[in-house]
Each structure stands twice: as structure tokens, then as C-alpha cells.
C-alpha positions as CSV (number, residue, x, y, z in Angstrom):
1,M,159.8,83.9,-24.5
2,A,159.3,87.2,-25.9
3,Y,162.1,88.8,-24.0
4,A,164.5,86.0,-25.4
5,S,163.3,86.9,-28.9
6,H,164.0,90.5,-28.5
7,L,167.4,89.6,-27.3
8,I,168.1,87.3,-30.2
9,N,166.9,89.9,-32.9
10,H,168.8,92.7,-31.2
11,S,172.3,91.3,-32.7
12,K,172.6,89.9,-36.2
13,K,175.8,87.7,-35.0
14,L,173.8,86.1,-32.0
15,R,170.8,85.2,-34.6
16,N,173.4,83.4,-36.5
17,V,174.6,81.6,-33.6
18,V,171.1,80.7,-32.3
19,S,170.1,79.6,-35.7
20,S,173.0,77.3,-35.8
21,L,172.3,75.9,-32.3
22,M,168.6,75.3,-33.1
23,R,169.5,73.3,-36.1
24,H,171.4,70.9,-33.8
25,D,169.1,70.9,-30.9
26,H,165.9,72.8,-31.7
27,A,163.8,71.1,-29.1
28,S,166.2,71.5,-26.3
29,L,166.7,75.1,-26.9
30,A,163.3,76.0,-27.4
31,R,162.4,74.4,-24.1
32,W,165.2,76.3,-22.5
33,L,164.0,79.7,-23.9
34,S,160.3,79.0,-23.1
35,N,160.6,78.8,-19.3
36,D,160.0,82.1,-17.9
37,S,161.2,81.4,-14.4
38,H,162.9,78.3,-13.7
39,L,164.8,76.0,-16.0
40,S,164.3,72.1,-15.8
41,A,167.1,69.8,-14.8
42,D,167.1,68.3,-18.3
43,A,167.6,71.5,-20.0
44,W,170.6,72.4,-17.7
45,K,172.1,68.9,-18.4
46,V,171.7,69.7,-22.3
47,M,173.4,73.1,-22.0
48,E,176.3,71.8,-19.9
49,K,176.9,68.9,-22.2
50,R,177.0,71.4,-25.2
51,R,179.2,73.7,-23.3
52,Y,182.1,71.0,-22.9
53,S,181.6,69.3,-26.3
54,S,183.7,71.2,-28.6
55,T,187.1,71.0,-26.9
56,A,188.6,69.1,-29.8
57,N,188.7,72.3,-32.1
58,H,189.6,74.6,-29.0
59,A,186.2,76.4,-29.8
60,V,183.6,76.5,-27.2
61,T,180.2,78.1,-27.6
62,S,178.3,78.2,-24.2
63,F,175.0,79.6,-23.3
64,G,174.3,80.3,-19.5
65,A,171.3,81.6,-17.8
66,S,170.3,82.4,-14.3
67,R,168.2,79.8,-12.5
68,K,166.1,82.6,-10.9
69,D,165.4,85.0,-13.8
70,V,165.7,84.6,-17.4
71,S,165.7,88.5,-17.6
72,R,169.3,88.5,-16.2
73,M,170.6,86.2,-18.9
74,I,174.2,86.8,-20.0
75,M,175.0,85.1,-23.2
76,K,178.6,84.0,-23.9
77,V,179.7,83.4,-27.4
78,G,183.1,82.1,-28.3
79,N,184.7,81.7,-25.0
80,P,187.7,80.7,-25.9
81,I,188.1,81.1,-29.6
82,S,191.0,80.1,-31.6
83,G,191.7,79.3,-35.2
84,P,192.3,81.8,-37.8
85,L,192.7,84.6,-35.4
86,L,196.2,86.0,-35.3
87,S,197.3,83.3,-37.6
88,K,199.8,85.7,-39.1
89,D,201.8,86.1,-35.9
90,F,200.9,83.0,-33.9
91,S,199.0,79.7,-34.5
92,C,198.2,78.5,-31.1
93,S,196.6,81.5,-29.5
94,Q,193.3,81.5,-27.4
95,V,191.4,85.0,-27.4
96,Y,188.6,85.3,-24.8
97,W,185.5,87.0,-26.0
98,K,182.2,87.3,-24.2
99,R,179.1,88.8,-25.5
100,G,177.0,90.3,-22.8
101,F,173.3,91.7,-22.4
102,S,172.0,93.4,-19.3
103,S,168.5,94.6,-19.0
104,D,169.1,96.0,-15.5
105,S,171.9,98.5,-16.4
106,G,170.3,99.3,-19.9
107,L,173.6,98.5,-21.7
108,P,173.4,97.8,-25.4
109,P,175.0,94.6,-26.8
110,Y,178.8,94.3,-26.2
111,Q,182.0,92.1,-26.1
112,E,184.5,91.9,-23.4
113,I,187.9,90.9,-24.8
114,G,190.0,88.9,-22.4
115,M,193.9,88.5,-22.2
116,P,194.7,85.9,-24.9
117,S,197.2,82.9,-24.6
118,L,199.9,84.0,-27.0
119,S,202.5,81.0,-25.9
120,P,202.3,77.6,-24.6
121,T,204.0,78.6,-21.2
122,M,202.1,81.9,-20.8
123,T,200.1,82.4,-17.6
124,E,199.8,86.0,-17.5
125,G,200.8,89.1,-19.8
126,N,201.5,92.9,-20.0
127,I,200.0,95.3,-22.2
128,A,203.0,97.0,-24.0
129,R,200.8,99.6,-25.9
130,W,197.4,100.0,-27.5
131,L,197.5,100.8,-31.2
132,K,193.6,101.7,-31.2
133,K,192.1,104.3,-29.0
134,E,188.7,104.4,-27.4
135,G,186.1,105.3,-30.0
136,D,188.1,104.0,-33.1
137,K,186.6,101.8,-35.6
138,I,188.1,98.2,-35.8
139,S,188.0,95.6,-38.6
140,P,189.1,92.0,-38.7
141,G,192.8,91.6,-39.0
142,E,193.6,95.0,-37.6
143,V,196.1,95.1,-34.6
144,L,194.4,96.2,-31.4
145,C,197.6,96.3,-29.0
146,E,200.9,94.7,-28.5
147,V,201.0,92.0,-25.7
148,E,204.3,91.2,-23.7
149,T,204.2,87.5,-23.2
150,D,206.6,85.4,-21.1
151,K,208.9,85.3,-24.0
152,A,208.3,88.1,-26.7
153,T,206.1,90.9,-27.7
154,V,203.2,89.9,-29.9
155,E,200.6,91.8,-31.7
156,M,197.0,91.0,-30.9
157,E,194.4,91.3,-33.8
158,C,190.8,91.8,-33.6
159,M,188.5,89.3,-35.1
160,E,185.2,91.2,-35.6
161,E,184.0,94.4,-36.9
162,G,182.9,97.2,-34.5
163,Y,184.0,100.0,-32.4
164,L,186.4,100.1,-29.2
165,A,184.3,101.4,-26.6
166,K,186.3,100.9,-23.4
167,I,189.9,100.2,-22.6
168,L,190.0,98.5,-19.1
169,K,193.8,97.7,-19.0
170,G,195.9,100.7,-20.3
171,D,199.5,100.8,-21.7
172,G,202.0,99.4,-19.2
173,S,199.4,97.3,-17.4
174,K,201.3,94.5,-15.7
175,E,200.5,90.8,-14.7
176,I,197.1,90.4,-16.4
177,K,195.8,87.0,-15.8
178,L,194.7,84.8,-19.0
179,G,191.0,85.6,-19.5
180,E,190.8,88.9,-17.5
181,V,189.0,91.5,-19.4
182,I,191.1,94.2,-21.1
183,A,188.7,95.9,-23.4
184,I,185.1,96.2,-24.4
185,T,183.8,96.6,-28.1
186,V,180.4,97.5,-29.4
187,E,178.7,97.1,-32.8
188,D,177.3,100.7,-33.0
189,G,179.4,103.7,-32.8
190,E,176.3,105.5,-30.8
191,D,176.8,103.2,-28.0
192,I,180.3,104.1,-27.1
193,A,179.5,106.7,-24.5
194,K,177.3,104.3,-22.7
195,F,180.4,102.5,-21.5
196,K,182.4,105.4,-20.1
197,D,181.9,104.2,-16.4
198,Y,181.7,100.4,-17.4
199,S,183.5,98.0,-15.0
200,P,183.6,94.3,-15.9
201,S,181.6,91.8,-13.7
202,T,183.3,89.5,-11.4
203,S,180.6,87.0,-11.2
204,G,181.1,84.0,-13.3
205,S,180.7,80.3,-13.3
206,G,184.0,79.9,-11.6
207,D,183.0,82.5,-9.0
208,T,179.6,81.0,-8.5
209,S,181.0,77.5,-8.1
210,A,183.4,78.7,-5.4
211,K,180.7,80.5,-3.6
212,E,178.6,77.5,-3.8
213,A,181.1,75.4,-2.5
214,S,181.8,77.7,0.3
215,S,178.3,77.9,1.3
216,H,178.0,74.0,1.6
217,A,181.3,73.9,3.4
218,P,180.8,73.0,7.0
219,P,181.6,76.0,9.3
220,E,184.9,76.0,10.9
221,K,184.8,75.3,14.6
222,E,186.1,78.0,16.7
223,E,188.8,76.7,19.0
224,V,188.7,78.3,22.3
225,E,192.0,78.3,23.9
226,K,192.0,77.6,27.4
227,P,194.5,79.7,29.5
228,A,197.4,77.5,30.5
229,S,198.0,77.1,34.1
230,P,201.4,78.2,35.0
231,P,203.7,75.4,35.8
232,E,204.5,74.8,39.3
233,P,208.2,76.0,40.0
234,K,210.5,73.3,40.8
235,V,212.1,74.6,44.1
236,S,213.5,72.6,46.7
237,K,213.3,73.7,50.2
238,P,216.4,75.3,51.5
239,S,218.5,73.0,53.3
240,A,221.8,73.3,54.9
241,A,224.6,71.2,53.5
242,P,226.1,68.6,55.5
243,N,229.3,69.6,57.0
244,G,232.1,68.8,54.8
245,D,230.1,68.3,51.8
246,R,231.2,70.0,48.6
247,I,228.5,71.6,46.5
248,F,228.8,70.9,42.7
249,S,227.4,73.3,40.2
250,S,228.1,74.6,36.6
251,P,230.0,77.5,35.9
252,L,227.0,79.3,34.4
253,A,224.9,78.3,37.5
254,R,227.5,79.8,39.7
255,K,227.7,83.1,38.0
256,L,223.9,83.4,37.9
257,A,223.6,82.5,41.6
258,E,226.4,85.1,42.5
259,D,224.6,87.9,40.3
260,H,221.5,87.4,42.3
261,N,223.0,86.6,45.6
262,V,221.4,83.2,45.8
263,P,223.2,80.7,48.4
264,L,224.0,77.5,46.3
265,S,223.4,75.6,49.7
266,S,219.5,76.3,49.4
267,I,219.4,74.8,45.8
268,K,218.9,71.1,45.3
269,G,220.6,70.1,42.1
270,T,218.8,68.3,39.1
271,G,221.8,67.6,37.0
272,P,224.0,64.6,36.6
273,D,225.1,63.2,40.1
274,G,223.2,66.0,41.8
275,H,225.0,68.9,40.1
276,I,223.4,72.3,40.2
277,V,222.7,73.8,36.7
278,K,221.4,77.0,35.3
279,A,217.7,75.7,35.1
280,D,217.8,75.1,38.9
281,I,218.8,78.7,39.5
282,E,216.1,80.0,37.1
283,Y,213.4,78.0,39.0
284,Y,214.5,79.3,42.2
285,L,214.3,82.9,41.0
286,A,211.1,82.4,39.5
287,S,209.6,81.1,42.7
288,R,210.6,84.4,44.4
289,G,209.1,86.5,41.6
290,E,212.4,87.7,40.2
291,E,213.1,87.7,36.3
292,V,216.2,86.5,35.0
293,P,217.6,89.2,32.6
294,A,218.6,88.0,29.1
295,T,222.2,88.2,28.5
296,K,223.2,90.7,25.9
297,P,226.5,90.8,24.2
298,V,228.6,93.9,25.0
299,T,228.9,95.8,21.7
300,K,230.2,99.3,21.2
301,D,227.5,101.9,20.2
302,T,228.4,102.0,16.4
303,P,225.9,103.3,13.8
304,V,224.6,100.6,11.5
305,P,225.4,101.6,7.9
306,T,222.3,101.7,5.6
307,L,222.4,100.1,2.3
308,D,221.7,102.1,-1.0
309,Y,219.9,99.9,-3.4
310,V,217.5,99.9,-6.3
311,D,214.6,97.2,-6.7
312,I,214.3,96.0,-10.5
313,P,211.1,94.5,-11.3
314,H,211.1,91.0,-13.0
315,S,210.6,91.0,-16.8
316,Q,208.5,88.4,-18.3
317,I,211.4,86.6,-20.1
318,R,213.5,86.6,-16.7
319,K,210.4,84.8,-14.9
320,V,210.0,82.0,-17.5
321,T,213.9,81.6,-17.8
322,A,214.0,81.2,-14.1
323,S,211.2,78.8,-13.8
324,N,212.7,76.5,-16.6
325,L,216.3,76.7,-15.3
326,L,215.2,75.7,-11.9
327,F,213.0,72.9,-13.3
328,S,216.1,71.8,-15.4
329,K,218.5,71.8,-12.5
330,Q,216.2,70.1,-10.1
331,T,214.8,67.4,-12.4
332,I,217.5,66.6,-15.0
333,P,220.5,64.4,-14.1
334,H,223.1,66.6,-15.5
335,Y,226.7,65.6,-16.4
336,Y,229.6,67.4,-18.2
337,L,232.2,66.4,-20.7
338,T,235.0,68.8,-21.7
339,V,237.5,68.6,-24.6
340,D,240.1,71.0,-25.9
341,T,239.9,71.5,-29.6
342,C,242.8,73.1,-31.9
343,V,241.2,75.9,-33.9
344,D,244.1,77.0,-36.0
345,K,242.8,75.4,-39.4
346,L,239.4,76.6,-38.4
347,M,240.4,80.5,-38.0
348,S,242.5,80.2,-41.3
349,L,239.5,78.8,-43.2
350,R,237.4,81.8,-41.6
351,S,239.7,84.2,-42.9
352,Q,239.7,83.0,-46.4
353,L,235.8,82.8,-46.4
354,N,235.4,86.3,-45.0
355,L,237.7,87.6,-47.8
356,L,235.2,86.0,-50.3
357,Q,232.2,87.5,-48.3
358,E,233.8,91.1,-48.3
359,A,234.4,90.8,-52.2
360,S,230.7,89.8,-52.8
361,G,229.3,92.4,-50.3
362,G,228.1,89.8,-47.7
363,K,228.3,89.8,-44.0
364,R,231.5,88.4,-42.2
365,I,231.4,84.9,-40.9
366,S,232.1,84.6,-37.1
367,L,233.8,81.8,-35.1
368,N,230.3,80.9,-33.6
369,D,228.8,80.4,-37.0
370,L,231.3,77.7,-37.6
371,V,230.7,76.2,-34.2
372,I,226.8,76.0,-34.9
373,K,227.6,74.4,-38.2
374,A,229.9,71.7,-36.6
375,A,227.4,71.2,-33.7
376,A,224.6,70.5,-36.3
377,L,226.8,68.1,-38.3
378,A,227.7,66.2,-35.3
379,L,224.1,65.9,-34.1
380,R,223.4,64.6,-37.7
381,K,226.3,62.0,-37.3
382,V,225.2,61.0,-33.5
383,P,221.5,61.6,-33.7
384,Q,221.0,60.0,-30.1
385,C,222.2,63.5,-28.7
386,N,219.2,65.1,-30.9
387,S,216.6,63.7,-28.7
388,S,214.3,64.6,-25.7
389,W,213.2,62.5,-22.6
390,T,209.5,61.6,-22.0
391,D,208.0,59.5,-19.4
392,N,207.0,56.7,-22.0
393,Y,209.7,57.0,-24.6
394,I,212.7,59.0,-25.9
395,R,211.9,61.2,-28.9
396,Q,214.6,61.4,-31.4
397,Y,214.2,64.4,-33.9
398,N,214.8,64.1,-37.6
399,N,215.2,68.0,-37.8
400,V,218.6,69.6,-36.4
401,N,217.3,73.1,-34.9
402,I,220.0,74.9,-33.0
403,N,219.0,77.5,-30.3
404,V,221.5,80.2,-29.8
405,A,221.8,81.9,-26.5
406,V,221.4,85.7,-26.7
407,Q,222.0,88.2,-23.8
408,T,219.8,91.1,-23.8
409,D,218.8,93.9,-21.4
410,N,215.4,92.2,-20.6
411,G,217.0,88.7,-20.0
412,L,218.3,85.7,-21.9
413,Y,216.7,84.7,-25.2
414,V,217.3,81.5,-27.2
415,P,216.4,82.1,-30.8
416,V,216.4,79.0,-33.0
417,I,218.3,78.2,-36.5
418,K,216.1,75.7,-38.2
419,D,217.7,73.0,-40.1
420,A,221.2,74.3,-39.4
421,D,222.8,70.9,-40.7
422,K,221.3,71.8,-44.2
423,K,222.2,75.6,-44.3
424,G,225.4,77.2,-45.6
425,L,227.8,79.2,-43.3
426,S,226.4,82.6,-45.0
427,K,222.8,81.8,-44.3
428,I,223.5,80.7,-40.8
429,S,225.6,83.9,-40.2
430,D,222.6,85.9,-41.6
431,D,220.1,84.1,-39.4
432,V,222.0,84.5,-36.3
433,K,222.6,88.4,-36.8
434,N,218.9,88.9,-37.6
435,L,217.5,86.9,-34.7
436,A,219.9,88.4,-32.2
437,Q,218.9,91.8,-33.4
438,K,215.1,91.0,-32.9
439,A,216.0,89.6,-29.5
440,K,217.6,92.9,-28.4
441,E,214.6,94.7,-29.8
442,N,212.1,92.4,-28.0
443,R,210.6,91.7,-31.4
444,L,210.9,87.7,-31.4
445,K,207.9,85.8,-32.4
446,P,207.0,82.3,-31.2
447,E,208.4,80.7,-34.5
448,D,211.7,82.3,-33.8
449,Y,212.3,80.6,-30.6
450,E,210.4,77.3,-30.5
451,G,211.0,73.9,-31.9
452,G,215.0,73.8,-31.0
453,T,216.3,70.4,-30.4
454,F,220.0,71.5,-29.1
455,T,221.5,74.6,-27.7
456,V,225.0,76.4,-28.1
457,S,225.9,79.0,-25.6
458,N,229.1,80.9,-26.3
459,L,230.8,83.0,-23.7
460,G,234.1,82.7,-24.9
461,G,234.2,85.0,-28.0
462,P,232.1,87.9,-26.3
463,F,233.4,87.7,-22.8
464,G,236.6,85.8,-23.0
465,I,235.5,82.9,-20.5
466,R,237.9,80.2,-21.0
467,Q,235.6,77.2,-19.8
468,F,232.2,76.9,-18.1
469,C,229.2,74.4,-17.6
470,A,225.7,75.5,-19.0
471,I,222.4,74.2,-17.7
472,I,220.4,72.3,-20.2
473,N,217.3,74.0,-21.9
474,P,214.3,71.7,-21.4
475,P,212.9,69.5,-23.0
476,Q,216.3,69.2,-24.9
477,S,218.9,66.8,-23.5
478,G,222.1,68.7,-24.4
479,I,223.9,72.0,-24.5
480,L,227.2,72.9,-25.8
481,A,229.2,75.6,-23.7
482,V,231.8,77.4,-25.8
483,G,234.9,79.0,-24.3
484,S,237.5,81.3,-25.7
485,A,240.3,80.3,-28.0
486,E,243.8,80.9,-26.6
487,K,247.1,80.2,-27.6
488,R,249.2,77.5,-25.8
489,V,252.8,76.3,-26.0
490,I,252.8,72.7,-26.9
491,P,255.9,70.3,-27.4
492,G,257.2,69.7,-31.0
493,S,259.0,66.6,-32.5
494,G,262.4,67.3,-31.0
495,H,263.6,67.3,-27.4
496,D,263.8,71.2,-27.4
497,D,261.3,71.9,-30.1
498,F,258.2,73.9,-29.1
499,K,255.4,75.6,-31.0
500,F,252.3,77.6,-30.4
501,A,248.7,76.5,-31.2
502,S,245.2,77.9,-30.5
503,F,242.8,75.9,-28.5
504,M,239.3,76.3,-27.6
505,S,237.6,74.5,-24.7
506,V,234.0,73.3,-25.0
507,T,232.0,71.5,-22.4
508,L,228.9,69.3,-23.3
509,S,226.1,69.3,-20.8
510,C,224.2,66.1,-21.1
511,D,221.0,64.6,-19.6
512,H,221.9,61.1,-18.6
513,R,218.5,59.8,-18.9
514,V,218.8,60.1,-22.7
515,I,222.6,60.5,-23.5
516,D,224.9,57.8,-21.9
517,G,228.4,58.9,-21.2
518,A,229.8,57.0,-24.1
519,I,227.3,58.5,-26.6
520,G,228.0,62.1,-25.2
521,A,231.9,61.3,-25.7
522,E,231.3,60.2,-29.3
523,W,229.3,63.2,-30.1
524,L,232.3,65.4,-28.8
525,K,234.5,63.4,-30.9
526,A,232.7,64.1,-34.0
527,F,232.4,67.7,-33.2
528,K,236.1,68.0,-32.5
529,G,236.8,66.2,-35.7
530,Y,234.8,69.0,-37.7
531,I,236.3,71.8,-35.7
532,E,240.0,70.7,-36.2
533,N,239.4,69.6,-39.9
534,P,236.8,72.3,-41.1
535,E,237.1,71.2,-44.7
536,S,235.2,68.0,-43.8
537,M,232.1,70.2,-43.2
538,L,232.0,71.2,-46.9
539,L,231.7,67.4,-47.9
């Protein structure tokens, strides 16, 4: 009890936590700390119950102690912790902090900072760079480091005041698992030097349970392989063929018999109708102790050319994109609908709007901005396409948020234009340009790419692709693939009357579980109407 009191009095923050716990369960905590050697079964049950009772708020405060010796107690505070931490950059993060005490090593109170969960799909992360150095003083809200997640680079802020004593994962560290210790902080700057050679402990509840499970597992029986006895060769005794009887054999068997000077009359065939086959010759040779050489194709002695290549490591965004697209193609029943839309009026309207934009000092409006606006209005008109599939129901969204595919050196990003159906063309143009620039600089935050309900992918304008089929971006149920606009000759009103017009091919990829063929065709009809009559988008 005296040692536990010493530990509690050593840290102000720990005293606050213990006092809070004692208000909830004073009797059980006192009974737990008063035992010098062994903890009772009831105390362990109370501790385990408290450990898993706070999952609703994603904040768990757990106390664990060795059954053998209380002097080796390690107290874990706030593992994991979420809430106001990093609320400026992301709202669903989990940062792993563990406060430890060790009388054996003589280390002062410290905190282990684990790799946080900065996105819903994140399983591991990379350290882009540390903004604080070892020995620096840190305060709540200051940025410790930049973490590269599976989708973007996000700033990680500290939540308590102290000093950064040890950085365990330096700049450029790759594939760090969630919860893996990346740094150590202390409350007193004089304790920094004591963690110069510190290495995180690998023993934990997970490891302990694994060891216990392995210790109780029955030992594997060693299987002793008995030497297999060689099969008895299937050899027939040589016997002369009757006079006038013809010996039947396969061409391969005859060739093998000639190469090894084997008389066919001494072989009894086991093939159909007593034919001698290759296996009969091989058995005969094996009985005489001869090996049948493997036939090698006759090739010329030509040097094999060596390939010159470079292995490019996967970026986090490529990993998650590959995983999502593989899941989409394997589990979503795609079907495709393609229409050609005349864009003469749309391009004429774009020219008029850009004249107004240049006069007012605004940015030019692209053809893709008009496509995004038309797609958003078509989703508002046909809301069945603005939906997602779940096992129990179809979720139809009231917001129209359009993801726009952006290609970068790191991979494919899909930033989202929120409420695109309610925004003007100038605002859509500004949002697309700003988000595309942030994607290329790897500065997208989760709110910049999460929450989309439909995706537009344009390979026509930038690359001149006439028509293609895109893969649905789960959990969405539709994606529009936009091709390039090209001039075509179309017949006029007279017999020899022809004229030119610009047409753009678009292909809608649909999830057949959500969007039936008639619904997809209805959406494309509405989209084509907005493209060919762009004035209707202003109504």
C-alpha cells in the first residue's frame, strides 16, 4: 500500500485519475491496492469490468497490475483517447497514450505516444516529419508531427503539457501499426536524459494472452515419416514372341527402346490390347538399374537478355485505392450505359460566362465544371441514383456531394464538392481548382474527400479519351465517365445537306442492386437534357 501511495503522489495527473476512480468504486480500488502480493479474483473482475465499460465515448481508462508483484505495476491512462484532441484537423481520431512506471529500471513517470487512427480505413501510417525535436517543450494543441495516412497527410497534435524525451520512429518511418509507440514524453525536463537508450516494452495484455494461449495449447505431435519402400518394378520375364506374331508398341516406346537397346520381344505390354507403352520400357530399365534421362529440348546457346527495371514502393493512397477498387469490382454488379450528348450550346454558354469571369477578375470555368453541375442537378431530379447499398436497406442521400477524380504523382484522389446542386458555376470552379491543388501537394484532410454520394471521372478533356467505363467508388452506387468532345458530320434536313456538331460520350457505371436499368437510363436522359440545354441549369 505504501508503494502504491508513493506512485500516486508522484504524478499530479495520476492523482486526479485515481481520485476520480475512487469516487466510483472506492472499496474495490482500495482492496486492489492494499494487497501486497496477490490480487483476489473479485478485484480482477472489477478491474476488467471497468476496463471495457467506457466504449460508448471511445475513451477507456484501464488499470492493470501483475498478479505476481505489485512493485512491477504499469498503469495505463487513456488508451485509446479521443475527443477534443486534433478536432481542428479531424474528428474521429484515436491517439494511444500510455503512462508507465518502472521501479526496476528507475525511470521517472513518462508517457508512450502510439500511432493514432486518423481515418476510418487506416491500419498503418508513415511519419512524414517531426515538427518537434527531442528535448523540446510541448503544450496542448501544438503540432508534434505530420502523419501520412492511407489518404492524406494529417497533423498530429499533443494533448498534454510536457517535454518530448525520445522519438522512436523518426522522419520517413514506414508502415507503423496503429498503437505502435512512436515517441516518449515526460513531465519534467530534467528526466529527458534518462530516456536516451529507452526502448518500448513488447509485453502487453495482447502478448500475455497470446503466450497463455500458446502455453495451454497441446504440444504438436511430431510425425515421424517412415521411409517408403520402393515399389516393386513391374517387369515381365523375357519371353520370345510367337512366330508370326506382330509386336505392337507406341512410337515413344519404340524410340525409348531403340535408345537403350531394349528388345521389344522381352517386354510385355500393359497398354490397350497388349500394346507396349512408354511406362513399360521405363519399368524395364528401372529393374536393370538404368535411369531414363529426361528429354531436353534442343535449343541454341543464346544468352538470356537481362531486364533493366526499378521497383517503386507503394504509397498509402495507392494501397487503399487498390483495395477499394478490388472490393468494388469483385462485389458490386456493374453495368454500363453510354449516350452521346451534343455540347455545342454548352461550349457557347461557357465562352459567354468566361468573358464575364475575365471582366470581373474571376477564374475561368471549365467544361468539367459544367458537367459536375449537370450531374448534380440530374441527381436531384432522379434521387434513386444518389443512394448506397447496405445489407438491410438502401440509403438515399438528401445531400448531393460530387467526388471528382484527380490524378497525382502519389496516386488517384477523389476530393468532394459538397452540395454541388446548390452552388453556382463560379463556386464549383473555385472548389475544384483548390482541392485539385491540395491533392497534388498531398495536403487533403478527411473532410476534403469524405462524404461523397456520386463520382465524376473525366479523361476526355485532359487526355483526349473518347469513351471509357469507370469502376464504382464504394459505397456509392454510380460513377460517370466523361469522354472528350469531338466534331462529327451529321445529316441535315435536305438530301445532300450535312452539318458539323460537337458530341461528347459519357458512360454511367451503375450498381444494379441499387440502380435498375430504367432508373439509370432516366438519369442519363436528365443529364443529357441539362448538357444540351444548359440554360435549364439556371432555372
